N, C-alpha and C positions, 0 to 999 in steps of 0.2 A: 637710336637704331637706324633712322633714316639716313643720318649723316655718315654713319659707319658703312652702311650699304653703298652709298654713293661713292665714298672714297675707295672702297674695294673695287667697285665697278670701273672707276677711272683708271686704277692701276692695271686692271685686267684687260680692259678694252681700249683705253685711251680717252682723250677728251672728245666730247660730241662735236660733230661736223655740221655746220649750218646747211640747210637745204640749198641756199643760194650758191654754195661752194661746190655743188654737184658736178658742174662742168670741169672744175679743176681736178676732179678725181678720175677723169678719163685717162686712158693709157695709150702709150706709143706702140708701134709695131713690135719692137723688141720685147717690151714688157708683156704685150698682148700674146706673143708667141708662148711665153712662159705660163701665162694664165690659162689660155684657151687651147693650147696645143700639147701640153705636157702629157695628157692622157694618150693621144695618138702616138706621140714619139715614144713614150714609155712602153707601149705594147710590143715594140721590137725586142724587148728584153724577155718576154715570155711566150709570144705567139709561136715561135719556132718549136719551143719545148712542148707546147700543147699539141702541135701536129705529131710530134714523135710519141706522145702519150697514147695516141690512137694507133699509130702504125707499128711501133716496136713490139707490142705484145703479139702481133700477127706475123710480122716479117722479120723480127730480130734486127740485127745490125744492117740488114739490107734496106731497111726503111730510110736510112740516111740518103740513099740515092734518089729519093723522091722529093727531097727538100727543095732543091733549086727550081724544078719545073712548077711545083706547087706554089712556091713563093712568087714566081713570075706571074702566075695566074691571079694570085691575090693582088699583086701590084697593078695588073690590068684593071681589075675591079676598082682599085683605089683611084686610078686615074679617071675612070668614068665618073665616080662619085664626086671627086674634087671638081671636075669641070661642071658637073650638074649643080653643085652647091654654089659655085661662083655665079651661076644664073640666079639662084635664090637670093644671094646677098645683094645683088644689084636691083632685083625686083622688089625686095622687102628690106629697105635700109633701116627700118625701125626694129628689126629683130623679130623674135618669136619662132623662127625656124619652121620645123615641120608642122607644129600646131597651127600657126597662123596661116601658112600656105594651104594646108589641107582644109581648114575651116572656111577660108575665103573662097576656095575654088571647088571643093568637093562637097561641102556642107558641114553642118555642125557635128553630126555623129562621127564622120571620118576624122574631123579635127580633134574630137575628144579621144578617139582611139589613138591617134598620133601622139597627143599629149600624154595619155596614160602610158603608151609605149616608151616615150622618152623618160618619163619619171621613173619607170621600172629600170630602164637602161642606166640612168644616172645613179640610182641606188646600187645597182650591181657593179657599176664602174668603181664606185668608192670601195665596195667590199673586195672586189678582185684586186684593185690596185694596192690596197693596204695589205691584203694577204700575200700578194706577190712581193711587195717590199719587205714584209716580215720574213718570207722565205729567203730573200737575199741576205738578210741580216743573220738568220739562223744558220745559213750555209757557211758563214765565216766565223760565227760565235757559237760553238757547240752547246754551252750550258743553256742557251735560250731555246733550244729545239723543243724542249718539253713545256715551254710557256708561250707557244705561238699565239694563242687566243688572247691572253692577257697583254702581250706585247702589242698585238694588233689594236686592241681597244684603247690602250694608252696613246698610241700613235694617232688614232682617229680623233681622240679628244683634243690633242695638240693641234691637229689640222683644222678642226672646227673652230677652235679658239682663234687661230690666226685669221680665218675668214671673217669672224665676227668683228675683227678690228678694221675691216674695210678692204675693198677690192684693190686699190692702188698699193696699199701697204703690204698686202699679201703677195702682190705681183713682184714687188722688190725682194721679198723674202724668197720667192720661188724661182726667180730668174737664174741665180748662180747654179743651183743644182741642175736645171734644165740644160743650160749651155755647157756645164761641166760634164754632164752625161753624154751629150753629143760629141764633145771633144774626146773623151776617153774611149767611147765606142768606136769612133773613127780611127783612133790610134790602134785599138785592139784589132779591128778588121784589116786595116792597111798593113800594120806591122806583121800580123799573123799570116796574111796571105803572101806577103813578101818573103817571109821565112820559109813558107812551104814551096814557093817558086824556086828558091835557091837551095832547096834541099836541107836547110838548117833545121826544119821541123817537119816530122812525118806524122802519119796516123798514130793515134794513141793506142796503147794496149787495151784490149777489151777487159772491162771489169766484170769478170765472170759472176761474182757474187751478186752484184747489182742487176746484171742481166737475168740471172736465174730467178731473182726475186720478182722481176716484172713479168717474165715469160713462164713462170711456174716450172722452175728448174730446167729451162731450155725447151720445154714442150710448147711450141708455137700453136696459137689458136686456130691456124688455118691460113690459106692463101689470101692475098689481097683481092678484094672484090670492088666493084664500082661503088657499092654501098659504103665500104670502109674508106675508100678514097673521098667520097662525099663527106663523110664524118670528119676526116682529117682536114679537108678544105674548109669546112665550116668552123673548125677550131682555129685555123689560121686566119680566117676572116675577121676574128675579133680584133685584128690589128687596125681595122677601120674605126674602132671605137673612138669617139671624140672628134672625128672629122666634122660632124654636123654642129659641134658646139659653137664654132665661130659664127655660123649663121644665126644662132640664138642670141649671141652677145654683140652684135654689130654696134648698138648704141654705146657700148663701153669704150669704143675707140675714139681717138681725137678726130676732128674733121680733116679731110673728107672721110667719113666713117666707112662707107661701102668700099672705097678704094683701098683703104688700109686693111680692112677685114679680108678682102679678096687676096691681097698680097700675102697676108699671113697664112691664109688657107693654102696658097700655092707653095709657100715655104714649108708648111707642115707636110703636105703630100710628098714633096721632093725629099725631105729629110727622112721621113718614114720609109719611103721606097728604098733609098740607099741603105739605110741601116738594116732593114728587114732582109733584103736580098744579100747584104754583106754577111750577116750572121748565118744565113742558110749556106752560103758558099764556103765560109770558114768551117762550119760544122761538117760539111761534106768532105772537106780536106782533112780535118783532124779526126773525124769519126769518134766523137766522145760517146761514152756509154750512158744512156739515160739512167738516172738514179733517183730513188725516192728521198734521199738525204741531202742531195746537192743539186743546184741548178746547172743546166747545160752551160750557161754563161760563165758561172764560177769555174767549172771544169776547164773550159777553154781559156779563161783568164789565167789560171794556174799554169797551163801549158805554154801560153804565149809569153807571159810576163815573169813566171816563176812564182811558186806558191807562197813564198815569204817576202816577195818584193813589195816595195812601196806602191808600185803601179797596180799590182793586184788588189791591194786594199783600197786604193783610190777607185778602181773599177767597182768594187763591191759597195763602197760608200756612195758613189754617185748613182749606181743602179738602185740601191735601196732608197736613196733620197728621191729620185725622180719617180720611182714606182709609188712611193708613199704620197709624194706631192702631186702626182698625176691625178689623184683623186680631186685635186683642186679644180680641175676642169668641170667636174660635176658640181662641186661646191659653188662655182661661179654661175653655172647654168640652171641647176635645179631650182634655186630660189627665184631666179629671174622668170623662168617658165611658170613656176607656181604662182608668182605675182600676176603674170599676164592672165592665166586661167582664173585666178581669184577675182581679178577685176571684171572678168566676163561673167562672174557669178556662179562658177562651177566648182570652186574650192573655197574653204573658209577664208573670209575676208582679211583675217589677221595676217595671212601670208603675203598680202599686198602692201603691208606697212613696212617702212624702212626703220631701222634701229638708229641709235645715236651716231653710228659711224657710216650712215647711209647704206649699210648692207641690209638685205632682207633677212633679218636675224631669225625670224620664226621659221623660214624655209631652211636655213642652215641647220638649226637645231633639229627640225623634223628629219632632214636627210641623215644627220649624224646618228640619231636614235634608230632609224630604220636600218642603216648600214651596220651598226653595232649588233643588232639582232641577227642579221644574216651571218656575220662573222662568228658569233657564238653558235648559231644553229648548225653551220657547216664547218665548224672546227677550224676556221681560217684556212681552208684548203682551196687553192686556186683551181685545181683539177675538178673539185666538186662544184665550184661556183660557175665555171666557164660554160657548161651546157645550158645554164639559165640565162646566160649573158646576151647571146646574139639575137634572140627572138625580138625583143623590143627594139633593138638597134636597127635591124633590117626592116621591121614593120614600119618604123618611122621614116627610114630611107625611102621605101616604096611609096608610101602615101605622099610624102613631100614631093617626090619627082613626078608622080601622077598629077598632083595638084599644079605643078609648074607647067605640065603639058596643057592642061585646061587654061591656065593663066595666059600662055602664049596664044593659044587658039582664040581666046575670048577678046584679048586686047589688040593683038596683031600690031605690036609696036615695031619700030625699025629692026630688021634682022630677026624677026620673030621665027621664021622658018628654021634658021640655024639653031636658035635656042630651043625650039620645040624638038628638033632632032636629038640634041644632046640630052635633054631631059627625058625624052621617050626611051632612049637607050639606057639611061640611068634607071628609070622605072622598071624596064624589062630585066636588066641585069640583077638589080637588088631583089626583085620579086622571085627570080629563079633561085637566088641564094637563100631567100626566106623559106621557100619550099624545101630546099635541100636540108636546111637546118631542122625544120619541123619533122621531116621524114627520118633523118638520120639520128637525131638526138632527142626525139620525143620521149622515149622511155627512160632516158638518162637524166632527165630533169627539165627538158624544154617544155614539158607539159605544165610546169608550174607557172611560168610567165604567160603561157597560152591561156591559162585559167584566170590568172590574176588581172591581166589587162582588161578583159570584159567586166570583171567585178569592179575595178576602179572606174571604168567608164560608166557603169550603172550608178556608182556612188556620185560621180559628177552630176549626172542627171537628177538624182535625188536631192543633192544640195541645191541645184538650180531651182527645182520645184519648191523647196522650202523657202528660198529667198523670194521667189515670186509670190508665194502664199503670204509671207510676212508683209511684203510691200502692199499687197491688196488689203490686208487687215488694218494696216496703219494709215491707209489713204483717207484723207478727209472726205466726209460724206455730207450731203445737204442736211442742215439742221444741227450739225456738230458745233457750229460757231455760236448758236443761240442757246446751247445747253447751259443751265444754271447748276452750279456745284454747291451742295450743302455739306458742311463739315461736321463730323463728330471726331473729337480729338481725345485720345487716351494718353496720358503721360505716365510712363512706368517709373516707379520710384522705389527706393529701399527704405525711405524715411524722410523726415524734414531736414535734408542736408542742403548745403549751398548749391551743389550741382543740380539737385532736384528743384530747388527754388528757381534757379536760372532757366531750367527747361520749362517750368510752368509759366514763367513770365514770357518766354518765347512763344509758347502755345497761345497765351492770351492775346498776344500781338496779332495772331492770325484771325482773331474775331470769329471763332467757330460758333456753330449753332448749339453744340453741346460739348462741354469740357469737364473732365474729371480725371483724377489721379488713380492709379491702380498699383497695388503691391501684393505680393504672395508671401505668406508666413506658414510655418510648419506646426504651430500649436496655438491654442487659445490664449495662453499667457502672453506670448509674443504679440498677438493681435491686439490685446488690450494696451500694451505698452506703445505700439505704433500709433494707434488711434489717439491715445492721450497726447503723445508728443506732437502729432499733426495738428490737433486742435489748439494746443498751446502755442504753436508757431504762428498761428493766425494767417496762414497762406491764402485763405479765401477760396479754395477750390475743393469740392467734395472728394473724399478719399474712399475708394472701394477696396476692401481687404478680402483676399481669398485665402482660405486655409487649405493646405495640401499636405498629405501624409507621405507622398512618394518622392519628394525631393527633386522632381523634374519640373521646374517652374514653367517651362515652355508649354507643356500640355494644358495646365489650367488657364494660362493666358490666352491660348488659341481658343479654348472653349468659351471664355468670357467674350472674346471678340466676335465669335459666332453668334452669341446671344445678343450682343450689341447691334450687330448687323440686322438681326431679325426685328429688333425693337425700332430702329430708325432705318427702315429699308429705303434704298435710294441714296443715302448719304455716302460720301466718300470718307472712309475711316482712316484717320491718320494716327499713327503710333509714334510718339515722341520718346526717344531714349536718351537720358542724360548719361554722358560718359566723362570721367575725369582722365586727364592725360598727364602722364609723368614724362620726364625729359631724358632719362638715361635708359639705354636699351635693356640693361639688366633689371631695372625696376619693373618693367612690364612682366617679367617672369614671376614677380611676387603677387600679381593680381590675376584673378580668373578672367576669362574672356566671355563672360555670360552675354554681354551685349552683342558680340560678334555672332555667337551661336543663335541668338534670338533673331537677329537680322537675316541670317541664312534661312531660318525656318519661315519667316514671314515674307521672304522674297517671292515665294510661289503662291502666296495667298491673294486671291482675286480682290479687286476693289480696295486694296490696302496700301497706304503710303507709309513708308518708314523714314523718320527723320532722326539723325543723330545730332545732339547738341553737346559739343565738347566743352569741358571745363578744365582749363589748363592750371595745374598746380605749380605756382611759382616757388 
C-alpha cells in the first residue's frame, strides 16, 4: 500500500526536490510577472463590468459615460499604491508584506489584523478569479451555463494541483496565458479604437431585453447620487487586487530580489493601467449593453473581431485562462504568508512546513478548501462575491502604508522624507477608499469580512496562547532530571502466537518492575482454551484473562488499566501491542484494525505509553 501511494504521489506531484535546491527554484522577472501579477492584470477583464453593475440599474445606458473618469480615478489610486509598495519592497526584502510591516512598526495586534485581512483577501481572490473565469467560459459555451459551480470547483482543483507541484513549475505553466491575455487585450483595445476612429465600427444597438432585465423593464431605480458613485468606484477599485502580492513574495525572485520585485511591480501597474483604461474607453465608444448572460468583454470581442472569428475565441480562451490562473497569485502568497504567521506562533505550525516540491502544501490545500466553500455558497457569482472582496484588500493596504510611515520616521534612512511622504499619501488614499467601501457596500456583503477579520485575529491570539501554554508545560523544571521511572508493562495478546511471543520478549528486554499479558474473551469456554494454550506454550509471563459480553474489547482493557494504575500508583504504565504486517495493500482489507482503534483510545490516557511491536509475515 505504501509503495502504491508513493508511486501515485510521484505521478501527481513529481519527484521530491531537495531543500538544498531551493535557490534554484527562484524565478526570473518574466516568470515572476506571471506568478505574482496575474491577479492584478486579470482584474481588467471584470472590473469595468462591476462598475456598470452598480450604475446601469440606476442610470441605464447613460452609465457608460462615467466609465472613463471613474477608471482614471482608479488608476490614480493604483499609481499611489504602486509607488508606496515599492518603498515596502526595498525596506523589507525578506517579504511578508503588510503583516510584517504592520507588526514591526505598529505592533502585534495591527500586524495580526493585516495578516487576517490578507488571508481573507487571498481566499476571495481565488473565488472571484475562478468565478470570473467560469463566466468567460460559459459566455462562449452555452451548455455550461447551468453548471457554473461544478465547472468552478473542477478548475480550482486543477489550479491547486499545479501549485502543489512547485512555484517554478507552476510559473512556467501560467506564463503563456498571462502574456497571451496581454497581447490579445492590447489587440482588442487598439484595433477596436482604431475602427471607431475611422468610422468602421459604431455604437452597438441596445439589447432591450437584457437592459429591461437589469433595470426592471426600463424602470430606473433613481438618479445617480454620491453614494452610488462611491459604490461604483469601490467596485472598480478591485482592480488593485494582487498589487501587494509582489511585496509578500520578494524572496521568490532571483538576486537581487528587491530590484527584480520592484521592477515587476512597476510592470504590473503599467500594464493594468493601460488595459483598464483601454477597456473603459472602448466600452464608452461601443456602448455594449450590460447582460446577465454574457460578459462585457465578450460582447465587445464579438463586435470588434466578429462572433465566429478565431480571434474572438482566442480572446475568450485567454480571458478565461488568465482569470482562472490569476488565482495563482493567491496560491503563491497565501501559503507563504500563512507560513510566516505560523512561524511566529499565530497559526498551526503545519502551515510552515514545505512539501516534497518545496511548496507550502498545507497552505495550498487550506486555501483551495476555503475557496471551494465560497464558490458553492455564492453560486460562483462574481457580482455576489465582489462586495466581500475589497475590505480585506484595503485594510491591509492602509495598515501596511501606515506601518511604512512609522518605519521611515523611526529609522530616518537616506531620503526618508520622500519615502515618508509617498507612504503617508498611500495610507491616506487607501484609508479613504476603505471607508468608502465599508459605507457603500456594508449591507451588500461587506459586513461579512468586517466580522470575519476580527474573528480570525482572535483565533490567532488563541493559537498563540495555546503554544505558549504548551511550551510552559513541557519546559524542564528542577528535579525532573533526578526522577526515577518505574515500569508496569501490559502486553495485549490474542493467544500464544508468534507475534505475541515476540512482543513479550521485547517487553522483557525493557526489564520492567511488573510484567504480564492480557487478553479479552467473550465466554468462559474460550477463556479455558486460551489459559490452557498459554500454559502449554511455556512463555513464562502470567496471563490475565477478562471476560466481556459486549464485544467492545477497548472498554474492559481501559478498565483493567485503571485498576492497574491504582494498584501500582506512580508507575509508568506501558501497553505493548503486537501487530502482524502483510505486504500487499489489498491484504490489509482482510484484517480488522483493532490495534489502530485501541491506540487511538489510549493516546489520550494519562501516564500511559503505547508501543507497537510489528511482526512481518514473509
